[in-house]
C-alpha positions in Angstrom: 6.0 19.6 2.9 9.8 19.5 2.9 11.3 23.0 3.7 15.0 22.5 3.2 16.8 21.7 0.0 18.1 18.4 1.3 14.6 17.4 2.6 13.1 18.2 -0.9 15.8 16.1 -2.5 15.2 13.3 -0.1 11.5 13.4 -0.9 12.2 13.2 -4.6 14.6 10.2 -4.1 12.1 8.4 -1.8 9.3 8.8 -4.4 11.6 7.5 -7.2 12.7 4.5 -5.1 9.1 3.8 -4.1 8.0 3.6 -7.7 11.0 1.4 -8.7 10.3 -1.0 -5.8 6.6 -1.1 -6.8 7.6 -2.1 -10.3 9.8 -4.9 -9.0 7.1 -6.1 -6.6 4.6 -6.1 -9.4 7.0 -8.2 -11.6 7.4 -10.8 -8.9 3.6 -11.0 -8.3 3.0 -11.4 -12.1 5.5 -14.3 -12.2 3.8 -16.0 -9.3 0.4 -15.6 -10.9 1.7 -17.1 -14.1 2.6 -20.2 -12.2 -0.7 -20.4 -10.5 -2.6 -20.0 -13.8 -0.6 -22.8 -15.3 -1.3 -25.0 -12.3 -5.1 -24.3 -12.5 -5.1 -25.1 -16.2 -3.6 -28.5 -15.3 -0.6 -28.2 -17.6 2.3 -29.5 -15.6 5.0 -28.7 -18.2 3.8 -25.1 -18.4 3.7 -24.9 -14.6 7.2 -26.1 -14.3 8.5 -23.6 -16.9 6.7 -20.8 -15.2 8.1 -21.9 -11.9 11.6 -21.9 -13.3 11.1 -18.3 -14.5 9.5 -17.2 -11.2 12.3 -18.5 -8.9 15.0 -16.1 -10.1 12.6 -13.2 -10.0 11.6 -14.1 -6.4 15.3 -14.5 -5.4 16.2 -11.2 -7.0 13.5 -9.4 -5.0 15.1 -10.8 -1.8 18.5 -9.6 -2.8 17.1 -6.1 -3.5 15.3 -6.0 -0.2 11.8 -6.0 -1.8 10.7 -9.2 -0.1 11.8 -11.0 3.1 13.8 -14.2 2.6 11.3 -16.2 4.6 8.4 -15.0 2.5 10.3 -15.9 -0.7 11.0 -19.3 0.6 7.4 -19.8 1.5 6.2 -18.8 -2.0 8.7 -21.1 -3.7 7.8 -24.0 -1.4 4.1 -23.7 -1.8 4.3 -23.3 -5.6 6.6 -26.3 -5.8 4.1 -28.3 -3.6 1.3 -27.5 -6.0 3.3 -28.5 -9.0 4.4 -31.8 -7.4 0.7 -32.5 -6.4 -0.3 -32.3 -10.1 1.5 -35.5 -10.9 -0.3 -37.5 -8.2 
């Protein structure tokens, strides 16, 4: 347990930031799952709309330091591959 006043404040801030980051991470994961559900249902238009909504959320998580840029690029690339594969 933190003993000094500054250490207690730091612990409070860390917990607040952790909860905020968890919320942002959850939002991104939800957007990704929405795309995957649309792909599984076979609805290409819905998948494309969900993808268009997911990309800004993924990019925002990178700019906020929630997700690494390479991981974001990998998610976007794989989702896009699945959507393109639906037309074939």
